[in-house]
N, C-alpha and C positions, 0 to 999 in steps of 0.2 A: 707375249712370247708364245711361240708355237707349242712348246712343252715346258713344264716346270724346270727352270734351271738350264734350259737349252736355248741358245741364241736362235732367232729366226733366220731362215736360210738366206734371205737377201742381204743380211749384214755380213755374212761370211765372204761375200765378194770383196769387201773392203780389205785392203792389204793388211791392216794392222789390228783387225779384230780377232781375238783368239777363238779357236774352235773348241767346243765343249762336247764331250761324249760321255754317256753313262755306260760303263763296261757291261757288256752282255745284254744291252737293251736296244732293241730296234724300234720300240714303241709301235710296232706294227700289229700287235696282238692285244686285244682287250676282251674280257668276258665279264658279263653281268649275271650274277647268280641270285636265285631266291633260296631261302633256307631249305635244307633237307629235313629239318625238324626244329621245333621250338617248344618251350614249356615254361611253367612258373613253379618255383619252390615256395610253398606257403608254410610259414613257421607254425607248426602244430605238434603237440607232444607225441601223438601216435603216428605221425607221418601218413595220414589217410587222405590228404587233399592234393589235387593236381588240376591241370587244365590243358591236357595234351591236344585236344581238338578245338580249343577255344579260339575266338577271334582276336584275343589280346593276351599279352603277358605283362607281368608287373615287376617293379623293382623299387626298393626303398622301404621306409618305415611307415606303418599305418597308425591311426589314432589310438589303437588299443593299448599299448603299441605292440605290433607284431611285424616281423621282417618278411619281406618278399624279395626273391631274386630271380631274374630271368635267365633262361638258357637258350642258346641259339647255335646252330651248326650248319655248315655248308659242305656239299659234296664237290671236291676239287678234281674229279676224274676227267673233266673236259679240258684240263690243262695238261699238256704233254709232260710226261716224267722227264726230269732233268732240266726243266725250264728255270729261268731266273725270274723271281717275282720282283717287279720294279716298284709298284705302288699298289695300295689297296685303300678303298673308301667304303665304309659301311654307312648306309642310310637307314634310319629308323624313323617312323612317324609316331610322335607322342600325341595321343588323342585325349588324355584326361590326366589331371593332377590335382592333388589336394594340398600341395606345399609350394614353397618358394623355389627359386632356381637352386639346383643342387648339382655338384659334380657327379657324373655318372660314368663308370669305367667299364672297360672290357678286361676280363681276366681269363687267361688260358686255362681251360678245364683239364684236369689230370685223370679223369675217369670217364668211361662211356656212360650214357644215360638214355632214357627212353621217352618216347612220345606215343601215348596210346589214345583211347577213345573218350577220356573224361572231357566234359564240355560244360563249363559253368554257365548258369543262367544270368540274364540281365546284363549288368555292367561287369560281371565276372570277378568282382573283387573278392568274393567269398570262396571261389574255387568250387570244385565238384568232387565227389567221391572218386578216389584214384581207381583206375582200371589196371588190369594185369599188364605190366610192361611200362607203366607211367613212372616218370621221375617224381619224387616227393622230397620233402625236407630231410627225410631219413633215408630214402631209397634211391638207388640208381635205376632199378627196375622193380617196381612194386609187384608182389609183396615180399620177395625173398632175397633181393640183392641190395646192399647198403653202401652208402658213402662211408669213408673212413671217418669223416667229420660231419656231423649234422649240418645241413645248409650247403653242402657241396664241397668237393675237393678241387681247389683251384690255386693257381699261382698267386701269391699275395701281391706281387708286383703288377700293377696294371699295364696292359699292353697299349692302351689309349684311354684318354679321358676327355669328355666334353661336358660343359655345363648345360643342363637341361632345365628350361624354365617354362615358358608358355606353350600351349598346344600348337605344335608345328613339327616339321621334319628336322632332324638333327643328323650330323655327320661325324664320323670318327675316322681318322687317318693318321698313321704314325709309322715310324721305323719298327716299333714293337709289333705291330700287326703284320708288317712285311716279314719279320723274323718268324712269327708264329706260322704264317702261311708257307714260308719256305721250308720250315721244319715238317709241317704236315704233308707237303708235297713229296718230300724225301722219304717220310715214314708215315704212309696213310693210316696205319693202324693206331697212330697216336692222335688222329684228328677227332677230338671230342668237342671242338668248338669253343665258344666263349661263354662265361657267366657275366651277365649284365648286373652291375652292382651300383646302386645309388646310395649316397651318404646315409648311414644308419645312425649317426650321432645326433641328428636332428629328427624330430617328429612333429607333425606328419611330414614326410618327404616323398611319399610314394608317387611313382609315375606309371602310367599305363601306355604300353606300346602296342601297335598293331602287329599281328602275326601273319604267317604265310597263309592261314585260313581266312584272313579278313576278306569280306565280300567285295571290297574295293581294291582292284589289282594295284592301282597307283600307290596305295598306302602300305602295301606289303614290304617287308625288309628287302633290301638289295645290297649285295656286295659286289663292287666293281673292282676288278683286278687287272692290272696291266703287267704283262710278262713278256720275256724274250724266250722264244723256243730254243731248245738245246742246239748247240753248234752254229747258231747264227752270229754274224758279225754285227756289232753295233756301228752305226754311222750317223753323221749329222746330215739330215735331209735338206741340204742347202740349195739344191737346184742350180748350182754354178757350173761352169764349163770344166773346171778342174776337179780332181778327185776330192771327195769329202774326207773328213777325219774318220777313220775306222779303227776298230780294235778286234783282235782275234786272240783266242787262246793259243799259247805257244807251248813247246815242250818244257818239261821240268817245272811246271807250275808258274810259268811266266806268261806275260801278255805282250803282244806286239801291236804298236800303234803306227799307223801311216797317215799322211796328210798331204795336201797340196801345197805347193810353194807359195810364198807371199808374192804379190804382184809388184812389190818393191824389191828390185834386184839386190840391194845391199843387205836385205834381211836373209842371212845365211845361217844364223844360229837361232835355236828355238828352246824356250823353257817349257818343261812339261810339269803340269800341276796335277795333283790327285786329291780327291775329297771323298767323304762318306755320303753315300746316297741317303736322302732323307734329312740331311743336316746341311743343306746348301745355304750360304757358302761356308765350307769347312776345308777348302783345298789349301795345299801347301806345295812348294816346289820339291820335286823328287829327283829329277834328272834333266840333263840338257842334251840336245842334239846339235852338233856343230858342223861346220864346213859344208853346209848345204844339204846334209843328209835329211831325208824326209821320212824316216822311220826310226823306231827305237824299240828294243825288246828289253824288258826288265821284270823284276818280281813285283807284283801288285801287293797292296796292303790287304788285310783280311776283310771279309765281308763284301757287300755290294759297293762298288766304287764308281765315281765319275772322273773324267779327265778334261783338262784344258791344255791346248798347245798355243803358246804366245810367242810371236816373233820377237827376237831380242834386237831392237834397233838402237843405234847409237844415240838417237835423239828423241825417239818417241816409242810408245808401245800401245797395246790395246787396253780396253777398259777393265779387264779382269787381272787378277794377280795381286801381290802384296806391294804396298808402297814403301817408301824409305823408312817409315816408322815400324814396319813389320805388320801392319794392319791390312786386312783384306779391303780392296777397293769396293765401294758400293756398286751394285749392279747397274745403277743409273749413271755412273761416271761417264762423261763424254769420251769419245774416241780420241786417239792421237795425242794423249797427254805426254808429258816428259817421261823419258825412260827412267824407271825406278827399280828395275830388276838389275841390281848392280853386278851380280856374278852368279855363276851356277853353284848349286849346293854341292 
């Protein structure tokens, strides 16, 4: 498929294939960011250890056992204010481990923190003496500003989780990350980044990840964000001669969808489905357009949404939508099956 959850353009020329659109998303804008800062919180009673300028950060439980937690943040100023975040993927390179595969999660940080000049020697597992402005187990900014809770102030609900095993690169991508980024874009003063947390109930479980200071550029963390600039209309880039499915913000908090007619003349009624971005397929019928109308204005659901428009044919329909049992059709279902959308909601 051309985009996750989006039908390839050439299929939209087929009369009975529904059109899919993510509200507010043109998929035209992508940015890849490296961290603005990263660091490690090393568990130590006096909070005197950090690694702000190191090539690595750590997460998990060591053999002592002592806990380590990674910190990472990204500057979002290159994304226009008012944009809609469509998706996000964080890539980290894990270069050393002393444990078995463990779930490793991103948690939204609730306080600002620092990266200064501390630089641990060797494999960097022991850390280095904290420098003024470094984050430590006790400090947001060493030596005078403190976390409310030792080990960092963070949302206990993970924004994303990936199992990290052997030395290789790993990826995190989830609706929770999209929500975090959307919130930070709207309120930049709350953008404190994520805490990287590896299971601390097992030991040893510690993982070492490469930082923005790593001498190998390809191993440095990368956050790839897809977004729709403010005021842009979403559309399916189908390349057909007719108009694509588009969506625009309308007055009173509503959205307006428009689309091209089916090339089967008898298809004059259309079912409109709505789903939650990041949870495809999650769509359900919300409204119908009848008597040949090729547009509809209505109130959308909360959050980031995607839409499908399905011609309602007396004998057949496209491959998306609900079947007679109320279940979503699999995305691989062949086209032109029996009509199973019995009536409009």
